[in-house]
C-alpha positions in Angstrom: 0.0 0.0 0.0 3.0 2.3 0.1 3.0 5.0 -2.5 5.7 6.6 -4.7 7.1 9.4 -2.6 7.0 11.8 -5.6 3.2 11.9 -5.4 3.1 13.4 -1.9 0.4 10.8 -1.1 2.6 8.1 0.3 2.3 6.0 3.4 3.5 8.2 6.2 4.5 5.2 8.4 3.5 1.6 8.5 -0.2 1.5 9.1 -1.0 5.1 8.0 -2.2 6.2 4.5 -3.2 9.6 3.2 -4.4 11.0 -0.1 -7.6 10.2 -2.0 -6.2 7.6 -4.4 -4.0 5.6 -1.9 -7.0 5.3 0.5 -9.4 4.5 -2.4 -7.0 1.8 -3.8 -6.6 0.3 -0.3 -10.4 -0.1 0.1 -10.8 -1.3 -3.5 -8.3 -4.1 -2.8 -10.7 -5.5 -0.2 -7.6 -6.7 1.8 -9.4 -6.1 5.1 -6.5 -4.1 6.3 -8.1 -0.7 6.4 -9.4 -0.1 9.9 -10.6 3.5 10.1 -10.9 6.4 7.6 -10.9 10.1 8.5 -12.3 12.6 6.1 -11.9 16.4 6.4 -15.2 18.3 6.8 -16.4 20.0 3.6 -18.1 19.4 0.3 -17.1 15.9 -0.9 -16.4 15.1 -4.5 -17.1 11.8 -6.3 -14.1 9.9 -5.1 -14.7 10.9 -1.5 -18.2 9.6 -1.9 -16.8 6.3 -3.3 -14.4 6.1 -0.3 -17.4 6.5 2.0 -19.4 3.9 0.1 -16.6 1.3 0.1 -16.0 1.9 3.8 -19.7 1.4 4.6 -19.8 -1.9 2.6 -16.7 -3.2 4.3 -17.8 -2.2 7.8 -14.9 0.3 8.2 -15.6 3.2 10.5 -15.5 6.5 8.5 -15.6 9.8 10.4 -15.8 13.5 9.5 -13.2 15.5 11.3 -11.8 19.0 11.1 -9.0 19.4 8.6 -6.7 20.3 11.4 -7.0 16.7 12.8 -5.6 15.3 9.6 -2.9 18.0 9.4 -1.7 17.2 12.9 -1.4 13.5 11.9 0.5 13.8 8.7 1.9 17.4 8.7 0.6 20.6 7.1 2.9 20.2 4.1 1.6 16.8 3.2 -0.8 16.6 0.2 -3.4 14.6 2.2 -6.4 15.9 0.1 -8.5 15.7 3.3 -8.3 11.9 3.6 -6.4 9.8 6.1 -6.7 6.0 6.8 -5.3 3.7 9.4 -4.4 0.3 8.0 -3.4 -3.0 9.7 0.2 -4.2 9.3 -1.1 -7.7 8.7 -4.2 -9.2 7.1 -7.2 -10.4 9.1 -8.7 -13.9 8.8 -12.4 -14.2 8.0 -14.3 -14.9 11.3 -17.0 -17.0 9.6 -14.6 -19.1 7.7 -12.5 -19.7 10.8 -15.5 -20.8 12.9 -16.7 -23.0 10.1 -13.3 -24.8 10.0 -13.1 -25.1 13.8 -16.6 -26.5 14.0 -15.3 -29.8 12.6 -12.5 -30.2 15.2 -12.9 -32.2 18.4 -10.2 -30.2 20.3 -9.4 -26.5 19.8 -8.2 -23.5 21.8 -9.1 -19.9 20.9 -8.9 -16.5 22.5 -11.6 -13.9 22.5 -10.4 -10.4 23.4 -13.1 -8.2 24.8 -11.7 -4.7 24.2 -7.9 -4.9 24.5 -6.9 -1.3 23.7 -3.1 -1.2 24.4 -1.3 -2.3 21.2 1.7 -3.6 23.2 -0.6 -5.9 25.2 -2.3 -7.1 22.0 1.0 -7.9 20.4 2.3 -9.8 23.5 -1.0 -11.8 23.6 -0.7 -12.7 19.9 2.9 -13.8 20.6 1.8 -16.1 23.4 -1.0 -17.4 21.3 1.3 -18.4 18.5 3.7 -20.1 21.0 0.8 -22.0 22.5 -0.5 -23.1 19.1 -3.8 -21.3 19.5 -6.2 -21.8 16.5 -7.6 -18.3 16.4 -7.7 -14.9 18.1 -10.9 -12.8 17.8 -10.9 -9.1 18.4 -13.7 -6.5 18.2 -13.7 -4.0 15.3 -14.4 -1.0 17.6 -12.9 0.3 20.8 -10.0 -2.1 20.6 -6.5 -2.2 19.2 -6.0 -3.5 15.7 -3.1 -5.1 13.8 -1.0 -1.9 13.7 2.8 -1.8 13.2 3.2 -1.4 17.0 1.2 -4.7 17.5 3.3 -6.4 14.8 6.5 -5.4 16.5 5.3 -6.3 20.0 4.3 -9.8 18.7 7.8 -10.4 17.4 6.3 -11.3 14.0 3.7 -13.7 15.4 0.9 -11.7 13.6 2.1 -13.4 10.4 1.4 -16.9 11.8 -1.8 -16.5 13.9 -5.3 -16.4 12.6 -6.6 -13.0 13.9 -10.2 -12.2 13.0 -12.2 -9.0 13.6 -15.9 -9.2 14.7 -18.5 -6.6 15.1 -20.1 -8.1 18.2 -18.3 -10.2 20.8 -21.5 -11.6 22.3 -22.8 -12.7 19.0 -19.4 -14.3 18.4 -19.7 -16.3 21.6 -23.1 -17.6 20.5 -21.5 -18.7 17.2 -18.6 -20.4 18.9 -21.0 -22.3 21.2 -22.9 -23.5 18.1 -19.6 -24.7 16.7 -19.1 -26.8 19.8 -17.0 -24.5 22.0 -17.2 -24.0 25.7 -16.5 -20.4 26.9 -14.2 -19.6 29.9 -13.9 -16.0 31.1 -10.9 -14.7 33.1 -12.1 -12.8 36.2 -10.3 -12.0 39.4 -13.4 -12.6 41.5 -14.0 -16.1 40.2 -13.9 -19.0 42.7 -12.4 -21.6 40.3 -8.6 -21.5 40.0 -7.4 -21.8 36.4 -5.3 -24.9 37.1 -8.2 -26.8 38.7 -10.3 -26.4 35.5 -10.3 -29.1 32.8 -9.1 -27.4 29.6 -9.3 -30.4 27.4 -11.7 -30.3 24.4 -12.9 -27.1 22.7 -12.4 -23.9 24.7 -12.5 -20.2 23.9 -10.9 -18.1 26.6 -12.3 -14.6 27.0 -10.0 -11.8 28.3 -11.3 -8.4 29.2 -10.0 -4.9 28.8 -7.0 -3.7 30.8 -9.2 -1.5 33.1 -12.7 -2.9 33.4 -12.2 -6.5 32.5 -14.9 -8.5 30.7 -18.2 -6.7 30.0 -21.1 -7.7 32.1 -23.2 -9.3 29.3 -20.1 -11.1 28.0 -19.4 -12.4 31.4 -22.9 -13.8 31.7 -22.5 -15.7 28.4 -19.4 -17.5 29.7 -19.9 -21.1 30.8 -17.3 -20.8 33.5 -15.2 -18.1 35.1 -11.6 -18.8 36.2 -9.0 -16.9 38.1 -5.2 -16.9 38.4 -4.2 -17.0 42.1 -2.1 -14.0 43.2 0.3 -14.0 46.2 1.7 -10.5 46.3 0.2 -7.1 47.1 -0.9 -6.2 43.5 -4.4 -7.4 42.8 -4.1 -8.1 39.1 -1.8 -9.3 36.3 -1.1 -7.5 33.1 -3.6 -8.9 30.6 -0.9 -10.3 28.3 0.7 -12.1 31.2 -2.6 -13.5 32.2 -3.1 -14.8 28.7 0.2 -16.6 28.7 -0.6 -18.2 32.1 -4.0 -19.5 31.0 -2.9 -20.7 27.6 0.1 -22.7 28.8 -1.9 -24.3 31.6 -4.4 -25.4 29.0 -1.6 -26.7 26.8 0.0 -28.5 29.7 -3.2 -30.4 30.4 -3.7 -31.3 26.8 -0.1 -32.5 26.4 -0.4 -34.6 29.6 -3.6 -36.2 28.2 -2.1 -36.9 24.9 
């Protein structure tokens, strides 16, 4: 998606595109990498309308913003033409296709991330998921980190090997996973069941909540079981990426032991 630097419409940095044609071409490619589009307020011309239409068709958030917002992002000298897009550094898997393939498996392990906003945490989680042989990682389209360059770096390249899929609604995803034969386990500090006492064999999707508020209330209610990681110090919670590693490798330890 990078552009010729002579055009003045090039990719500013990995994950950021500006200029009408680069953004339009990125959407036309239907690669699934465009995550958000910003358009400067004003009278739109035909290609701007096409950008809006393609973004709407692909479920990509498209917002009107003051021109100054785009200028702050790319610099006043850049020929941004009033259009800025944020694109993922790696492609997303199709959630429906993934669930369809996993439905035929008798054993599987997946992660459902309920609003992880810190890209460093997301990258570290994906790295742990790859090392643990996780089948899929599901992330929300909104109010959550996407596959940015920062995430790719924090994952140490694991984004290239893990099936990461975006979903519009985490609760609907959980219903679909249940229909595909999965049980759902949520990580919650107030749970009574210790993670190592839980039987992780079979098909499980582990739900991890946001760094601040944890799993949303309705999502928590949809979980079949809640588990906790016991803590022995004075701090009352683990970093979410550390918690992901602990849960995943306990699950894999049990699976390995059972053959």
